[in-house]
N, C-alpha and C positions, 0 to 999 in steps of 0.2 A: 361456366365456360370461360376458358382463358382467352384473353385478347391481347396478343403481343405483336407489336410492329417492330420488325427487325431492321437492321441497317439497309439490307438490300431492298426491302419494301419502300423505305424512305427514299433511297436513291432512285428507284424506278419512278416514284411519284414526282420527285424533283426534275428528273429527266423529261418526263411527260410535260410538266409545267413549262420547262425551258423550251421544248419543241413548239408548244403552242404560242408562247411569247414571241419567239423568233418569227414564226410564220405570220402571226398577226401584225407584227411590226413591219415586216417586209410586204405585207398585204398579198400573200400567196394563198391561192385557193386550195381546197382539199388538204387542210392542215392535219386532218385525221390520219393521213398517210404517214406524216412525220411522227405522229404519236405512236402508231403501231410499230413503226420501224425502231423507235427509241426503246419500246418495251422488248422487242425481239433482240435488239443489239446489246442489252444490259448483260454483262458477264460477271462471274464470281471473282475475278481477279483482274488486276491492271494488265498483266502480261497477256491474259486471254483476250482482253479488250483490244490490245494492239494486234494480236494475231487475227482476231475476228475482223478487224478493219481491213487487213490485207485480203482475207478470204472474201469479205463483203464486196470489195472493189471488183474482184474477179467475177463474183456472182452477179453483180450489177451489170458488168460488161456483157456477160452471157445473156442476161435478161434483156438488155437493150438490143442485142443482135437478134434474139428470137422474136422480140416484139416487132422490130422493123421488118424482119422476114415474114412473120405471121401476118402483119398488116398488109404487106405487099402481095403475099400469095393467097391468103385466105380471106382477107378483109378484116373489118372491125366488129363483126357480129359476136354475140355471146358464145356461140358454138365455136367460132374461130379462135376466140381467146382460150376456151377450154382445150382445144386441140393443141394450141401453141404451148400452153402450160404443161400438158402431158408430155410433149416432146422434150421440153426443157428439163423436166424432172428426170426423164429417162437418161438424158445426156449427163446431168449432174451426178446421178447415181453411177453411171458408167465410168465417169472420171474420178469418182470418190469424193465429190464435194457435197456430201449429204448434209453437213452441219449448217450450211448457209443456203440450202435450196429454198427456204422460205423467203429469203431476200430476192432470189431470182423470180419467184412467183409474184411477190409484191411489185417488183420492177415491171414485169410483163403486164400485170393487171392495170397499174396506174398509167402506163403509157398507152395501152390499147383502149382504155376506157375514156376516150377523149370526147365521145359523143358526136364526132365528125366523121365524114367519109374517108378522110385522109389525115395523116400526121404531118405536122410541120415542126420546124426547129424550135419555135417558141414553146409549143406544148411539150416537146421532148425535154427541153432545158428546165421548164417549170416542174415537171414530174420528177426528174432526177434530183433537182435541188431539194425536194421534200424528203427524199430518201437519205441524202447526205446530211440534212439538218437533223433527222432522227438519230442517225449513227453518231454524229459528232456530239449531240446532246448527251447521249448515253455514255460516250467515252469520257467527256469532260467531267461529268458528274461522278463517274466511277473513280476517276483519278484524283479529284479534289475534295469530294465529300465522303467522310468516314472511310478513308483508305482501309481495306480489310487487313486485320491482324490475324493471318492464317495460322501462325504458330499457336496463338492463344485458342483459336477455334478448334484446331486439330487436337491440342492437348486436352481440352475440355471433353472432347468426344472420346479420346483414348482413356481418360480417367473414368468416365462413365462406364465404358466397356470393362475396364479393369475391376471396378467395384462390383459389377454384375458377375464376372467370372469368379472372383474371390468369394463372393457371397455363396454361389452355387457349390464351389469346392469345399466350403465349410459345412454345408448341410447335406449334400448328396451322399457322402460316405455313411452318414448316420441314418439315411433313408427317412428323414423327418419332414420331407416336403411333399405336398400334394402333387399328383401327376400333372394336373392342368396348370398349376402355378409354375411347375418346372418347365413345361413346354412353352409357356408364355415368356419366361425368362430367357430360354434358349433362342426364341424368335427375336427377342430384343437384342441379344448379343449378335446374332447373325446380321441384323439390320445395322447395328453399330459398326461392325467390321466392314460392311459394305460402305458405310459413310466415311470411315477412316480412309479406306482405299481411294475413294473419290477425292477427299481433301489432299491426300498425298500426291495425287496426280496434279491437282491445282498448285500445290506448293512446289512441285517439281518445275512447273511452268514458270514460277516466279524466280527461279535461279538465274534466268537471263535478264531480269529487270535491273535497270541501272540505278534505281532509287533506293536500293537496299543500303542501310546505313552501315551495318557490320556484316559483311558477306561471310566472314569466317564463322561467326556464331550462327548465322543462318544455315550454312552448310552442315555444321555440327548438329543443329536442331533436326535437320532432315534425317541424318544418320540415326539419331536417338529415336525419332518417331517411328522409323521403319523397323527398328529393333523392338520397340514397344508393341507395334502391330504384330510382329512375328510371335512375341510372347503371348499376346492375347489369343491369337489363333491356336497356338499350341495348348493353352489352357482350356480353350473350348473343345479341342480334340480330346484332352484328358477327361473333361467333364463327360463327354459322350462315352468314352471307354469305361470310366468308373461306373457310370449309370447302368451300362449294359452288363458289366461283369461282377459288380460288387457282391450280388447275392450268391453267385457261383463260387466266388473266392471264399466267402464265409463258410459255405458248405464244405469246401475242400480242406481249409486250414484256418483255424482261428488266429494262429500266429501270423500267417501271411496276411490275413485281413487287417490285423493290428498294425503290421509294418506298413502296409499301403496307406492306411488312414493317418499314421504318424508322418509319413513322407508328404502326403497331401497337405497336412496341417503345417509342416515346416515350409513347404513351398509357398503357401499363402502368406505366412509371416515374412518370409524372405522377400517376396515380391512387394508386399505392402511397405516394408522398410526401405526398399529401393526407391519407390515412388515418393515417400515422405522425404527421403534424403534429397532427391532431385528437386522437390518443391522448396527445400530449405527449411522444412519444419522440424527436422532433427539434424543433429550434427553428423557429419560423415565419420563413420567409425569403421575403418577398414578392417581392423582386427576382429570386430564383432561380426562383420559380414563374412570374413574368412572362416570364423568358428562356425557360423551358421551353415555355410556351404560344406564344411568338413563333416558336420553332424549329419547332413543329408547324405553325404557320400558313405558314411559308416552305415547308415540305415539301409541304403540301397544295396550295400554289400551283404548285409544280413539277409535282405530279401533274396538276393541272387543265390546265397548259400542255401536258403530254404528251397528255392526252385530246383537247384541241382540234385536235391534229395527227393524230388517229386517225380511221379510218373509222367510220361510224355503228354498224355491227355490233360492232366492237371496243369502241366507247364504251359500248354497252348492256351488255356483259359486265362492265365494271368499275364502272359507275355505282352499283349497289347497295352495293358495298363503300365507294366514295368517299362516298356519301350517309350511310352509317352512321357513318363516321369523322368527318365534319363535325358531324353531330348530336351525337355523343358528346363531341366536343371542346367544344362550346358548353355542354353540361350539366355537364361536368367543371369548366369555368371557374366556373359558378354554384356548384357544390359547394365549390370551393376558397375562394370568397368567403364562403360560409356558415360553413365551418369555421374560417376565419381570424377571423371575428367572434365565434364561439361554440365554444370548445374543450370537450372532454369534461369533464363535471362529475359523473359518477356512478361 
């Protein structure tokens, strides 16, 4: 069993320790509230931490208002707290503040769980201080300890997805892979694509952060990553099309099947060379890349000529594969241009 402690786990642990240390130093009771808030407030990026603080302030104010109103109208019984929390959740959802609704719930709970018949200013200030200690602990640790290198993280995920798609594109045309293994690989690719999209949303958030050393390179990275994602998605679409159509294509025409397999092989080689060039593992050879793309164009022209001589029902069978190949070739050419202008800098 693998046991891996990542940076976010470490940062969460440090934030918890800091929250406990502060509450004990200031001799504030119910330090567990600060601990829970620190865990909830830990975000995957610095910019999201800043945004989260803004949203948390609003949610805390909502929580205070509902806690005071609930205490005044319903009292401080457990049922009263439950009713107040339900109403607060409904209002948060109605206003679109779903992400920080948990902070609102924590605020209401810690204020109303005073154990007394009424609330006073001291109790209110004490409970609110616990929430802000947790939030600030998470923010400071996220900003100062292991600042996330999202370019490195997202490229590692893209590279993993690319390796999986190129692997399948090498073996699916020859039908040499077991069905279960094929489906497992496809599921892994789908999960990787989802993960890449999530990281791209995070890295888009970071565009507004003032701590970026080289903003131009950062923006170029985002453009390259989005194009890499588009290529991976198109390769996955090609995998699905080849998987479903290759048997029929072979039945229709051995020459068409040969041309499709030849194109897929060239696409895999072309993509792999682009990635290696971006990583700086091979020298940029614009002429060679151009020759490779020209060879793919000639092959696709041969395939189109074959299709023009086919009957319509046969043409329909191969069209999804041919369309996927053409679209992928265009996007690969764009990726090659982007990576030639901007090599890996992280």
